N, CA, C and O atoms as a printed pandas DataFrame, in Angstrom:
     atom_number atom_name residue_name chain_id  residue_number  x_coord  y_coord  z_coord
0              1         N          UNK        A               1    0.845   -1.154    0.000
1              2        CA          UNK        A               1    0.000    0.000    0.000
2              3         C          UNK        A               1    0.899    1.228    0.000
3              4         O          UNK        A               1    1.870    1.292    0.754
4              5         N          UNK        A               2    0.580    2.189   -0.834
5              6        CA          UNK        A               2    1.349    3.437   -0.912
6              7         C          UNK        A               2    0.431    4.594   -0.548
7              8         O          UNK        A               2   -0.663    4.733   -1.095
8              9         N          UNK        A               3    0.891    5.419    0.382
9             10        CA          UNK        A               3    0.109    6.589    0.778
10            11         C          UNK        A               3    1.020    7.811    0.842
11            12         O          UNK        A               3    2.233    7.688    1.011
12            13         N          UNK        A               4    0.426    8.973    0.706
13            14        CA          UNK        A               4    1.133   10.245    0.877
14            15         C          UNK        A               4    0.449   11.014    1.989
15            16         O          UNK        A               4   -0.776   11.010    2.111
16            17         N          UNK        A               5    1.267   11.674    2.799
17            18        CA          UNK        A               5    0.722   12.489    3.872
18            19         C          UNK        A               5    1.738   13.546    4.258
19            20         O          UNK        A               5    2.931   13.420    3.980
20            21         N          UNK        A               6    1.247   14.580    4.899
21            22        CA          UNK        A               6    2.119   15.657    5.371
22            23         C          UNK        A               6    2.479   15.387    6.823
23            24         O          UNK        A               6    1.693   14.813    7.577
24            25         N          UNK        A               7    3.678   15.808    7.202
25            26        CA          UNK        A               7    4.121   15.651    8.578
26            27         C          UNK        A               7    5.376   16.455    8.807
27            28         O          UNK        A               7    5.996   16.934    7.858
28            29         N          UNK        A               8    5.748   16.603   10.040
29            30        CA          UNK        A               8    6.925   17.398   10.391
30            31         C          UNK        A               8    8.171   16.523   10.405
31            32         O          UNK        A               8    8.120   15.353   10.784
32            33         N          UNK        A               9    9.273   17.099    9.993
33            34        CA          UNK        A               9   10.587   16.481   10.166
34            35         C          UNK        A               9   11.617   17.598   10.101
35            36         O          UNK        A               9   11.964   18.064    9.016
36            37         N          UNK        A              10   12.092   18.015   11.225
37            38        CA          UNK        A              10   13.111   19.055   11.332
38            39         C          UNK        A              10   12.742   20.330   10.576
39            40         O          UNK        A              10   13.622   21.117   10.230
40            41         N          UNK        A              11   11.481   20.537   10.322
41            42        CA          UNK        A              11   10.965   21.755    9.718
42            43         C          UNK        A              11    9.447   21.726    9.854
43            44         O          UNK        A              11    8.890   20.690   10.218
44            45         N          UNK        A              12    8.770   22.820    9.575
45            46        CA          UNK        A              12    7.329   22.843    9.848
46            47         C          UNK        A              12    6.537   21.712    9.196
47            48         O          UNK        A              12    5.732   21.074    9.876
48            49         N          UNK        A              13    6.731   21.440    7.915
49            50        CA          UNK        A              13    5.952   20.389    7.268
50            51         C          UNK        A              13    6.685   19.855    6.057
51            52         O          UNK        A              13    7.295   20.613    5.302
52            53         N          UNK        A              14    6.623   18.542    5.874
53            54        CA          UNK        A              14    7.204   17.888    4.705
54            55         C          UNK        A              14    6.159   16.930    4.139
55            56         O          UNK        A              14    5.177   16.606    4.806
56            57         N          UNK        A              15    6.376   16.484    2.917
57            58        CA          UNK        A              15    5.512   15.492    2.280
58            59         C          UNK        A              15    6.195   14.132    2.344
59            60         O          UNK        A              15    7.346   13.985    1.935
60            61         N          UNK        A              16    5.477   13.146    2.860
61            62        CA          UNK        A              16    5.970   11.779    2.938
62            63         C          UNK        A              16    5.262   10.916    1.904
63            64         O          UNK        A              16    4.068   11.085    1.655
64            65         N          UNK        A              17    5.993   10.004    1.312
65            66        CA          UNK        A              17    5.398    8.940    0.499
66            67         C          UNK        A              17    5.789    7.640    1.179
67            68         O          UNK        A              17    6.961    7.262    1.187
68            69         N          UNK        A              18    4.818    6.968    1.742
69            70        CA          UNK        A              18    5.077    5.760    2.518
70            71         C          UNK        A              18    4.565    4.525    1.795
71            72         O          UNK        A              18    3.423    4.482    1.338
72            73         N          UNK        A              19    5.422    3.531    1.702
73            74        CA          UNK        A              19    5.020    2.198    1.268
74            75         C          UNK        A              19    4.898    1.370    2.538
75            76         O          UNK        A              19    5.868    1.215    3.280
76            77         N          UNK        A              20    3.702    0.836    2.788
77            78        CA          UNK        A              20    3.451    0.068    4.001
78            79         C          UNK        A              20    3.073   -1.342    3.579
79            80         O          UNK        A              20    2.182   -1.538    2.753
80            81         N          UNK        A              21    3.758   -2.322    4.154
81            82        CA          UNK        A              21    3.509   -3.719    3.791
82            83         C          UNK        A              21    3.730   -4.620    4.992
83            84         O          UNK        A              21    4.249   -4.197    6.025
84            85         N          UNK        A              22    3.326   -5.863    4.832
85            86        CA          UNK        A              22    3.578   -6.829    5.900
86            87         C          UNK        A              22    5.066   -7.186    5.880
87            88         O          UNK        A              22    5.716   -7.147    4.836
88            89         N          UNK        A              23    5.579   -7.530    7.039
89            90        CA          UNK        A              23    6.972   -7.936    7.158
90            91         C          UNK        A              23    7.236   -9.183    6.309
91            92         O          UNK        A              23    8.297   -9.315    5.699
92            93         N          UNK        A              24    6.273  -10.080    6.278
93            94        CA          UNK        A              24    6.406  -11.298    5.472
94            95         C          UNK        A              24    6.580  -10.966    3.989
95            96         O          UNK        A              24    7.440  -11.547    3.326
96            97         N          UNK        A              25    5.777  -10.041    3.460
97            98        CA          UNK        A              25    5.915   -9.642    2.058
98            99         C          UNK        A              25    7.257   -8.964    1.804
99           100         O          UNK        A              25    7.887   -9.199    0.773
100          101         N          UNK        A              26    7.691   -8.133    2.730
101          102        CA          UNK        A              26    8.984   -7.469    2.573
102          103         C          UNK        A              26   10.100   -8.503    2.466
103          104         O          UNK        A              26   10.916   -8.453    1.546
104          105         N          UNK        A              27   10.128   -9.433    3.406
105          106        CA          UNK        A              27   11.199  -10.431    3.422
106          107         C          UNK        A              27   11.146  -11.349    2.207
107          108         O          UNK        A              27   12.195  -11.715    1.677
108          109         N          UNK        A              28    9.955  -11.732    1.752
109          110        CA          UNK        A              28    9.867  -12.619    0.592
110          111         C          UNK        A              28   10.216  -11.908   -0.710
111          112         O          UNK        A              28   10.633  -12.553   -1.672
112          113         N          UNK        A              29   10.050  -10.574   -0.755
113          114        CA          UNK        A              29   10.386   -9.835   -1.967
114          115         C          UNK        A              29   11.869   -9.465   -2.038
115          116         O          UNK        A              29   12.335   -8.957   -3.058
116          117         N          UNK        A              30   12.596   -9.715   -0.977
117          118        CA          UNK        A              30   14.021   -9.379   -0.921
118          119         C          UNK        A              30   14.815  -10.576   -0.403
119          120         O          UNK        A              30   15.170  -10.622    0.775
120          121         N          UNK        A              31   15.096  -11.547   -1.281
121          122        CA          UNK        A              31   15.790  -12.756   -0.826
122          123         C          UNK        A              31   17.186  -12.478   -0.269
123          124         O          UNK        A              31   17.730  -13.298    0.471
124          125         N          UNK        A              32   17.766  -11.335   -0.617
125          126        CA          UNK        A              32   19.109  -11.002   -0.119
126          127         C          UNK        A              32   19.056  -10.265    1.218
127          128         O          UNK        A              32   20.099   -9.901    1.762
128          129         N          UNK        A              33   17.851  -10.040    1.754
129          130        CA          UNK        A              33   17.699   -9.334    3.021
130          131         C          UNK        A              33   18.305  -10.156    4.149
131          132         O          UNK        A              33   18.034  -11.350    4.279
132          133         N          UNK        A              34   19.128   -9.503    4.963
133          134        CA          UNK        A              34   19.730  -10.142    6.114
134          135         C          UNK        A              34   19.265   -9.414    7.372
135          136         O          UNK        A              34   19.449   -8.205    7.511
136          137         N          UNK        A              35   18.673  -10.155    8.263
137          138        CA          UNK        A              35   18.214   -9.556    9.513
138          139         C          UNK        A              35   19.417   -9.110   10.334
139          140         O          UNK        A              35   20.421   -9.817   10.420
140          141         N          UNK        A              36   19.304   -7.942   10.927
141          142        CA          UNK        A              36   20.385   -7.398   11.747
142          143         C          UNK        A              36   20.584   -8.230   13.003
143          144         O          UNK        A              36   21.714   -8.472   13.429
144          145         N          UNK        A              37   19.481   -8.664   13.591
145          146        CA          UNK        A              37   19.555   -9.503   14.781
146          147         C          UNK        A              37   18.232  -10.240   14.945
147          148         O          UNK        A              37   17.160   -9.639   14.875
148          149         N          UNK        A              38   18.322  -11.549   15.164
149          150        CA          UNK        A              38   17.155  -12.361   15.457
150          151         C          UNK        A              38   15.937  -12.148   14.570
151          152         O          UNK        A              38   16.042  -11.691   13.431
152          153         N          UNK        A              39   14.796  -12.487   15.116
153          154        CA          UNK        A              39   13.541  -12.375   14.385
154          155         C          UNK        A              39   13.025  -10.933   14.424
155          156         O          UNK        A              39   13.042  -10.285   15.470
156          157         N          UNK        A              40   12.578  -10.456   13.296
157          158        CA          UNK        A              40   12.071   -9.079   13.185
158          159         C          UNK        A              40   10.652   -8.971   13.703
159          160         O          UNK        A              40    9.863   -9.908   13.579
160          161         N          UNK        A              41   10.331   -7.831   14.282
161          162        CA          UNK        A              41    8.945   -7.522   14.562
162          163         C          UNK        A              41    8.481   -6.368   13.690
163          164         O          UNK        A              41    7.281   -6.199   13.476
164          165         N          UNK        A              42    9.414   -5.573   13.186
165          166        CA          UNK        A              42    9.077   -4.457   12.295
166          167         C          UNK        A              42   10.364   -3.879   11.741
167          168         O          UNK        A              42   11.443   -4.087   12.296
168          169         N          UNK        A              43   10.238   -3.141   10.624
169          170        CA          UNK        A              43   11.388   -2.410   10.107
170          171         C          UNK        A              43   10.911   -1.182    9.362
171          172         O          UNK        A              43    9.763   -1.091    8.926
172          173         N          UNK        A              44   11.828   -0.243    9.230
173          174        CA          UNK        A              44   11.541    1.012    8.553
174          175         C          UNK        A              44   12.780    1.366    7.735
175          176         O          UNK        A              44   13.896    1.375    8.255
176          177         N          UNK        A              45   12.576    1.655    6.459
177          178        CA          UNK        A              45   13.667    2.036    5.566
178          179         C          UNK        A              45   13.367    3.433    5.040
179          180         O          UNK        A              45   12.442    3.627    4.251
180          181         N          UNK        A              46   14.157    4.398    5.484
181          182        CA          UNK        A              46   13.941    5.796    5.130
182          183         C          UNK        A              46   14.878    6.165    3.990
183          184         O          UNK        A              46   16.092    5.982    4.080
184          185         N          UNK        A              47   14.293    6.686    2.917
185          186        CA          UNK        A              47   15.084    7.119    1.772
186          187         C          UNK        A              47   15.692    8.489    1.998
187          188         O          UNK        A              47   15.801    8.953    3.133
188          189         N          UNK        A              48   16.081    9.121    0.931
189          190        CA          UNK        A              48   16.728   10.428    0.955
190          191         C          UNK        A              48   15.852   11.442    1.683
191          192         O          UNK        A              48   14.736   11.731    1.251
192          193         N          UNK        A              49   16.359   11.974    2.780
193          194        CA          UNK        A              49   15.573   12.918    3.574
194          195         C          UNK        A              49   15.488   14.296    2.926
195          196         O          UNK        A              49   14.741   15.151    3.401
196          197         N          UNK        A              50   16.240   14.527    1.851
197          198        CA          UNK        A              50   16.154   15.799    1.133
198          199         C          UNK        A              50   15.187   15.730   -0.041
199          200         O          UNK        A              50   14.879   16.757   -0.645
200          201         N          UNK        A              51   14.709   14.545   -0.370
201          202        CA          UNK        A              51   13.795   14.377   -1.507
202          203         C          UNK        A              51   12.413   14.925   -1.170
203          204         O          UNK        A              51   12.052   15.067   -0.001
204          205         N          UNK        A              52   11.649   15.228   -2.213
205          206        CA          UNK        A              52   10.271   15.662   -2.029
206          207         C          UNK        A              52    9.399   14.922   -3.040
207          208         O          UNK        A              52    9.510   15.203   -4.234
208          209         N          UNK        A              53    8.552   14.007   -2.631
209          210        CA          UNK        A              53    8.271   13.661   -1.251
210          211         C          UNK        A              53    9.372   12.792   -0.654
211          212         O          UNK        A              53   10.144   12.163   -1.378
212          213         N          UNK        A              54    9.432   12.767    0.648
213          214        CA          UNK        A              54   10.392   11.916    1.352
214          215         C          UNK        A              54    9.829   10.509    1.399
215          216         O          UNK        A              54    8.710   10.289    1.862
216          217         N          UNK        A              55   10.617    9.560    0.915
217          218        CA          UNK        A              55   10.131    8.181    0.808
218          219         C          UNK        A              55   10.496    7.388    2.048
219          220         O          UNK        A              55   11.572    7.540    2.626
220          221         N          UNK        A              56    9.566    6.543    2.430
221          222        CA          UNK        A              56    9.784    5.670    3.573
222          223         C          UNK        A              56    9.045    4.365    3.322
223          224         O          UNK        A              56    7.924    4.360    2.813
224          225         N          UNK        A              57    9.680    3.265    3.680
225          226        CA          UNK        A              57    9.048    1.957    3.597
226          227         C          UNK        A              57    8.912    1.432    5.018
227          228         O          UNK        A              57    9.875    1.451    5.784
228          229         N          UNK        A              58    7.730    0.967    5.370
229          230        CA          UNK        A              58    7.482    0.418    6.697
230          231         C          UNK        A              58    6.930   -0.986    6.526
231          232         O          UNK        A              58    5.936   -1.189    5.828
232          233         N          UNK        A              59    7.576   -1.958    7.165
233          234        CA          UNK        A              59    7.115   -3.347    7.136
234          235         C          UNK        A              59    6.677   -3.728    8.546
235          236         O          UNK        A              59    7.440   -3.599    9.503
236          237         N          UNK        A              60    5.445   -4.197    8.658
237          238        CA          UNK        A              60    4.822   -4.466    9.949
238          239         C          UNK        A              60    4.522   -5.955   10.122
239          240         O          UNK        A              60    4.327   -6.664    9.134
240          241         N          UNK        A              61    4.482   -6.434   11.366
241          242        CA          UNK        A              61    4.303   -7.871   11.627
242          243         C          UNK        A              61    2.849   -8.321   11.597
243          244         O          UNK        A              61    2.406   -9.059   12.478
244          245         N          UNK        A              62    2.108   -7.882   10.590
245          246        CA          UNK        A              62    0.702   -8.266   10.460
246          247         C          UNK        A              62    0.517   -8.955    9.106
247          248         O          UNK        A              62    1.109   -8.528    8.114
248          249         N          UNK        A              63   -0.293  -10.013    9.050
249          250        CA          UNK        A              63   -0.494  -10.695    7.769
250          251         C          UNK        A              63   -1.234   -9.826    6.756
251          252         O          UNK        A              63   -1.059   -9.985    5.548
252          253         N          UNK        A              64   -2.059   -8.908    7.252
253          254        CA          UNK        A              64   -2.816   -8.014    6.373
254          255         C          UNK        A              64   -2.738   -6.602    6.955
255          256         O          UNK        A              64   -2.890   -6.408    8.161
256          257         N          UNK        A              65   -2.501   -5.624    6.086
257          258        CA          UNK        A              65   -2.419   -4.237    6.524
258          259         C          UNK        A              65   -3.808   -3.614    6.394
259          260         O          UNK        A              65   -4.369   -3.530    5.301
260          261         N          UNK        A              66   -4.343   -3.185    7.522
261          262        CA          UNK        A              66   -5.685   -2.599    7.558
262          263         C          UNK        A              66   -5.583   -1.081    7.716
263          264         O          UNK        A              66   -4.495   -0.531    7.889
264          265         N          UNK        A              67   -6.712   -0.433    7.652
265          266        CA          UNK        A              67   -6.763    1.022    7.858
266          267         C          UNK        A              67   -6.163    1.403    9.209
267          268         O          UNK        A              67   -5.482    2.422    9.323
268          269         N          UNK        A              68   -6.416    0.592   10.225
269          270        CA          UNK        A              68   -5.873    0.858   11.569
270          271         C          UNK        A              68   -4.348    0.912   11.545
271          272         O          UNK        A              68   -3.756    1.850   12.080
272          273         N          UNK        A              69   -3.707   -0.081   10.934
273          274        CA          UNK        A              69   -2.244   -0.098   10.876
274          275         C          UNK        A              69   -1.711    1.080   10.061
275          276         O          UNK        A              69   -0.672    1.649   10.393
276          277         N          UNK        A              70   -2.421    1.441    8.998
277          278        CA          UNK        A              70   -1.999    2.585    8.182
278          279         C          UNK        A              70   -2.029    3.862    9.020
279          280         O          UNK        A              70   -1.070    4.633    9.018
280          281         N          UNK        A              71   -3.121    4.079    9.727
281          282        CA          UNK        A              71   -3.238    5.294   10.544
282          283         C          UNK        A              71   -2.188    5.312   11.659
283          284         O          UNK        A              71   -1.624    6.366   11.952
284          285         N          UNK        A              72   -1.920    4.169   12.278
285          286        CA          UNK        A              72   -0.897    4.105   13.321
286          287         C          UNK        A              72    0.490    4.376   12.741
287          288         O          UNK        A              72    1.327    4.995   13.397
288          289         N          UNK        A              73    0.734    3.916   11.519
289          290        CA          UNK        A              73    2.022    4.174   10.871
290          291         C          UNK        A              73    2.202    5.657   10.593
291          292         O          UNK        A              73    3.284    6.200   10.817
292          293         N          UNK        A              74    1.163    6.318   10.112
293          294        CA          UNK        A              74    1.229    7.766    9.863
294          295         C          UNK        A              74    1.559    8.502   11.158
295          296         O          UNK        A              74    2.425    9.377   11.170
296          297         N          UNK        A              75    0.882    8.157   12.236
297          298        CA          UNK        A              75    1.153    8.795   13.534
298          299         C          UNK        A              75    2.595    8.532   13.958
299          300         O          UNK        A              75    3.280    9.445   14.421
300          301         N          UNK        A              76    3.063    7.285   13.804
301          302        CA          UNK        A              76    4.432    6.944   14.187
302          303         C          UNK        A              76    5.446    7.774   13.414
303          304         O          UNK        A              76    6.373    8.332   14.001
304          305         N          UNK        A              77    5.271    7.854   12.098
305          306        CA          UNK        A              77    6.223    8.608   11.280
306          307         C          UNK        A              77    6.200   10.087   11.664
307          308         O          UNK        A              77    7.251   10.720   11.767
308          309         N          UNK        A              78    5.024   10.626   11.871
309          310        CA          UNK        A              78    4.917   12.035   12.251
310          311         C          UNK        A              78    5.568   12.321   13.599
311          312         O          UNK        A              78    6.073   13.422   13.816
312          313         N          UNK        A              79    5.567   11.349   14.506
313          314        CA          UNK        A              79    6.081   11.571   15.860
314          315         C          UNK        A              79    7.484   11.024   16.101
315          316         O          UNK        A              79    8.049   11.236   17.173
316          317         N          UNK        A              80    8.051   10.326   15.128
317          318        CA          UNK        A              80    9.344    9.681   15.321
318          319         C          UNK        A              80   10.435   10.737   15.425
319          320         O          UNK        A              80   10.605   11.539   14.507
320          321         N          UNK        A              81   11.167   10.749   16.516
321          322        CA          UNK        A              81   12.147   11.809   16.783
322          323         C          UNK        A              81   13.557   11.482   16.301
323          324         O          UNK        A              81   14.372   12.389   16.131
324          325         N          UNK        A              82   13.857   10.210   16.079
325          326        CA          UNK        A              82   15.212    9.823   15.689
326          327         C          UNK        A              82   15.285    9.436   14.214
327          328         O          UNK        A              82   16.053    8.546   13.849
328          329         N          UNK        A              83   14.497   10.094   13.363
329          330        CA          UNK        A              83   14.441    9.759   11.949
330          331         C          UNK        A              83   15.800    9.991   11.293
331          332         O          UNK        A              83   16.421   11.039   11.476
332          333         N          UNK        A              84   16.246    9.011   10.538
333          334        CA          UNK        A              84   17.480    9.147    9.773
334          335         C          UNK        A              84   17.388    8.235    8.561
335          336         O          UNK        A              84   16.613    7.279    8.538
336          337         N          UNK        A              85   18.198    8.549    7.551
337          338        CA          UNK        A              85   18.203    7.723    6.344
338          339         C          UNK        A              85   18.694    6.327    6.678
339          340         O          UNK        A              85   19.493    6.135    7.594
340          341         N          UNK        A              86   18.201    5.353    5.916
341          342        CA          UNK        A              86   18.662    3.984    6.058
342          343         C          UNK        A              86   17.647    3.075    6.729
343          344         O          UNK        A              86   16.523    3.475    7.030
344          345         N          UNK        A              87   18.075    1.843    6.953
345          346        CA          UNK        A              87   17.221    0.782    7.464
346          347         C          UNK        A              87   17.308    0.698    8.985
347          348         O          UNK        A              87   18.400    0.682    9.553
348          349         N          UNK        A              88   16.153    0.646    9.635
349          350        CA          UNK        A              88   16.072    0.435   11.088
350          351         C          UNK        A              88   15.234   -0.815   11.302
351          352         O          UNK        A              88   14.176   -0.975   10.694
352          353         N          UNK        A              89   15.712   -1.697   12.168
353          354        CA          UNK        A              89   15.015   -2.944   12.436
354          355         C          UNK        A              89   14.726   -3.057   13.928
355          356         O          UNK        A              89   15.507   -2.615   14.771
356          357         N          UNK        A              90   13.583   -3.663   14.227
357          358        CA          UNK        A              90   13.210   -3.904   15.617
358          359         C          UNK        A              90   12.938   -5.380   15.805
359          360         O          UNK        A              90   12.463   -6.051   14.889
360          361         N          UNK        A              91   13.236   -5.888   16.981
361          362        CA          UNK        A              91   12.877   -7.266   17.344
362          363         C          UNK        A              91   12.120   -7.222   18.657
363          364         O          UNK        A              91   12.195   -6.244   19.401
364          365         N          UNK        A              92   11.401   -8.277   18.927
365          366        CA          UNK        A              92   10.591   -8.227   20.135
366          367         C          UNK        A              92   10.537   -9.502   20.885
367          368         O          UNK        A              92    9.882   -9.579   21.925
């Protein structure tokens, strides 16, 4: 799923283009993907922070991405304080 939304990042407002998918789909579409540590619960890959729109890929541990997960992802991206380019992985 691809969505666009406005949000803050080190300035009043920026445009985000987010690709949101299940973690399973992300891993199966990238056979060369290597987990940083153990089993993943989520990951976020932030593209060029100077681009407009700013691209971000979010992979979540749900078999199906619903409106609820999309809205929670938008809130997370808007509120994330340690945003930086590159891949971030979480385990749980």
